[in-house]
C-alpha positions in Angstrom: -4.5 3.1 1.3 -5.8 1.6 -1.9 -6.9 2.0 -5.5 -10.5 2.2 -6.5 -12.8 2.7 -9.5 -16.0 4.8 -9.5 -17.8 4.7 -12.8 -15.0 5.2 -15.4 -12.7 7.0 -12.9 -9.7 5.2 -11.3 -8.1 6.8 -8.3 -6.0 6.2 -5.1 -7.2 7.1 -1.7 -7.1 6.6 2.0 -9.6 4.3 3.8 -11.1 5.3 7.1 -13.7 2.9 8.5 -16.1 2.5 5.6 -15.2 5.7 3.7 -12.6 6.5 1.1 -10.9 9.9 0.8 -9.2 10.4 -2.7 -5.6 11.5 -2.7 -5.1 15.2 -3.1 -3.6 14.8 -6.6 -7.0 13.9 -7.8 -8.2 17.5 -7.5 -11.6 17.0 -9.1 -12.4 14.1 -6.7 -13.0 16.1 -3.6 -15.9 14.0 -2.3 -15.8 11.2 0.3 -17.0 7.9 -1.2 -18.7 5.1 0.7 -16.4 2.1 0.3 -19.5 0.0 -0.8 -20.0 2.3 -3.8 -16.5 1.6 -5.2 -14.8 -1.3 -7.0 -11.7 -2.3 -5.1 -8.6 -2.6 -7.4 -5.2 -4.0 -6.6 -3.9 -1.3 -4.2 -0.7 -0.6 -6.3 0.4 -1.3 -9.9 3.7 -3.1 -9.6 6.3 -3.2 -12.3 7.2 -6.6 -10.9 6.1 -9.0 -8.2 9.1 -10.6 -6.5 8.5 -13.7 -4.5 10.6 -15.6 -2.0 10.2 -19.4 -2.1 10.7 -21.8 0.8 11.0 -19.0 3.4 9.4 -21.0 6.3 11.2 -24.0 7.7 8.1 -26.1 8.0 6.9 -25.3 4.5 10.2 -26.5 3.0 9.9 -29.7 5.0 6.3 -30.3 3.8 7.5 -30.1 0.2 10.5 -32.3 1.0 13.0 -29.6 -0.1 16.3 -28.5 1.4 16.4 -25.3 3.4 17.9 -22.5 1.2 21.2 -20.9 2.1 20.1 -17.7 0.4 16.6 -16.5 -0.5 15.1 -18.4 -3.4 13.6 -15.8 -5.8 11.0 -16.0 -8.6 8.8 -13.5 -10.4 5.1 -13.3 -11.0 4.1 -11.0 -13.9 2.1 -7.9 -13.2 -0.7 -9.4 -15.4 -1.2 -12.0 -12.6 -2.4 -9.3 -10.2 -5.9 -9.7 -8.8 -7.8 -7.5 -6.4 -9.8 -8.4 -3.3 -13.0 -10.2 -4.3 -11.6 -10.9 -7.8 -12.0 -14.3 -9.3 -9.2 -16.8 -9.4 -9.5 -18.6 -12.7 -8.6 -22.3 -12.6 -6.5 -23.1 -15.7 -7.9 -26.0 -17.7 -4.4 -27.4 -18.2 -3.8 -27.9 -14.5 -5.1 -30.6 -12.2 -3.9 -29.1 -8.9 -4.1 -25.4 -7.9 -2.9 -24.5 -4.4 -3.2 -21.5 -2.1 -0.2 -19.9 -0.4 -0.9 -17.2 2.2 1.8 -14.6 2.4 2.7 -11.2 3.8 3.3 -8.8 0.9 5.7 -5.9 1.3 5.1 -2.9 -1.0 8.1 -0.8 -2.0 7.6 3.0 -1.7 10.6 4.4 -3.7 13.2 3.3 -6.1 16.1 1.5 -4.6 19.2 -0.5 -5.5 21.8 -2.2 -3.2 20.0 -1.3 0.0 21.5 -2.4 3.2 19.5 -4.3 5.8 19.8 -1.3 8.2 18.2 1.0 5.6 15.6 -1.4 4.2 12.6 -0.1 6.2 13.2 3.4 4.7 12.0 2.0 1.3 8.8 0.3 2.5 5.5 1.9 1.6 3.5 -0.6 3.5 2.2 -4.1 3.8 -0.7 -6.2 2.3 -2.1 -9.7 2.2 -0.9 -11.8 -0.7 -1.9 -15.2 -2.1 0.8 -17.0 -4.2 -1.7 -19.1 -6.1 0.3 -22.1 -7.7 -0.5 -24.8 -10.2 1.4 -27.4 -8.2 1.3 -30.1 -10.8 2.8 -27.8 -13.4 5.5 -26.7 -10.9 6.5 -30.3 -10.5 6.4 -31.0 -14.2 8.4 -27.9 -15.3 11.1 -28.0 -12.6 11.0 -24.2 -12.6 8.1 -22.1 -11.4 7.3 -19.4 -14.0 4.3 -21.1 -15.7 2.9 -22.6 -12.5 2.8 -19.3 -10.7 2.3 -16.9 -13.6 -1.2 -17.4 -14.8 -3.5 -14.4 -15.0 -5.3 -14.0 -11.6 -2.6 -16.0 -9.7 -1.4 -13.0 -7.7 -4.3 -11.8 -5.5 -3.2 -9.1 -3.1 -4.9 -6.4 -1.0 -7.4 -5.3 -0.1 -5.4 -2.3 0.9 -1.8 -1.3 1.9 -1.3 -0.6 5.6 1.7 1.7 6.3 4.3 1.0 8.9 2.9 4.0 10.9 -0.5 2.4 10.9 0.9 -0.9 12.2 2.8 1.0 14.9 -0.4 2.8 15.9 -1.9 -0.6 16.4 1.2 -1.6 18.5 2.1 -4.2 15.9 5.4 -5.0 14.1 5.7 -6.6 10.7 8.1 -9.2 12.1 5.5 -10.7 14.5 2.2 -10.7 12.7 -0.1 -13.7 12.7 -1.0 -15.0 9.3 -3.7 -17.5 8.3 -5.6 -19.0 5.4 -9.2 -20.1 5.4 -11.0 -22.0 2.7 -14.8 -22.2 2.6 -16.1 -25.2 0.6 -19.7 -26.3 0.6 -20.5 -24.0 3.4 -17.8 -25.3 5.7 -14.9 -22.9 6.6 -11.6 -24.6 7.3 -8.3 -23.2 8.7 -5.6 -24.3 6.3 -2.6 -22.3 7.4 -1.8 -20.5 10.7 1.6 -19.1 11.6 3.5 -16.0 12.4 5.9 -13.9 10.3 8.3 -14.4 13.2 9.0 -17.8 11.6 10.4 -16.4 8.4 13.9 -17.8 7.6 14.9 -14.6 5.8 13.2 -11.5 7.4 12.0 -8.4 5.5 15.3 -6.4 5.7 17.3 -9.4 4.5 14.9 -9.9 1.6 15.0 -6.3 0.5 18.8 -6.2 0.7 19.2 -9.4 -1.2 16.6 -8.6 -3.9 17.9 -5.0 -4.4 21.4 -6.4 -4.9 20.0 -8.2 -8.0 17.5 -5.8 -9.4 16.3 -2.3 -9.0 13.1 -2.1 -6.9 10.6 0.6 -7.9 7.7 2.4 -6.3 4.8 0.0 -6.2 6.7 -3.2 -6.6 5.5 -6.0 -4.4 7.6 -8.6 -2.5 5.8 -11.7 -1.4 7.7 -13.0 1.6 7.0 -16.7 1.5 4.3 -19.0 2.8 4.0 -21.0 6.0 3.1 -24.7 6.1 -0.4 -25.9 5.3 -0.6 -25.1 1.7 -3.5 -26.9 0.2 -5.6 -27.6 -2.9 -8.3 -25.4 -4.2 -11.2 -26.5 -6.3 -13.8 -24.5 -8.4 -16.3 -22.9 -6.0 -13.9 -22.5 -3.1 -13.6 -19.1 -1.4 -10.1 -18.6 -0.1 -9.2 -15.9 2.5 -5.7 -14.7 3.6 -5.9 -12.9 6.9 -3.0 -11.0 8.4 -3.1 -9.4 11.8 -3.4 -5.6 11.6 -3.6 -5.7 7.8 -6.9 -7.2 6.8 -8.5 -10.1 4.9 -8.0 -10.8 1.2 -10.9 -12.8 -0.2 -11.2 -14.5 -3.6 -13.4 -17.1 -5.2 -12.1 -19.9 -7.5 -13.9 -20.2 -10.8 -13.4 -22.3 -13.9 -10.8 -20.7 -16.2 
């Protein structure tokens, strides 16, 4: 499922092969649209983007940081959201912008104080997420809001894959391969490659912990953390986050 724009009309719909079928609530949109005729938007409109930091052992080690005893949370503003094929804008005040490939979990209904056993009842689906970070500003500030909150620093998509769709593919969200590729000067390089099986805090643990702090609402996105191999992006790079069974999120870096 995703969100799309056709001319001046924005709508949600289901994606099958290369066609998009508008949701029934858009009664006047009863046509089937070729995907190529539409602008792909962020697949949901979150009220907040909640991110888990240092949620892979090897990533914490590569940053020389201690392993957390509880999930480390930070927020990205909704204004940072960027769709598939959107342009990541390199802020002129930063000298180092990094990619961070992550599995995104999309909440399907409002919840608070959810138990780990019930967590999956509140998941709409899964998406690819790139936690773009101005690493030099993160080091300077000591906290992460500015470094991770710039406009365009939360690419996610292209679509949301439901738990049922994953199950149909005989896949489970706790064992998906995740990778990041960067193309520079015509050369495509693997930067990150891991599995969600390596998460320190798994998806039910994250939902339970986060919902004990704040109410999660329909459309909110949880970024579950990045594996090792985070690396620097420069203007002109094309960065791709690929997650097994979910798809490929592609964005180009341009001058801000």
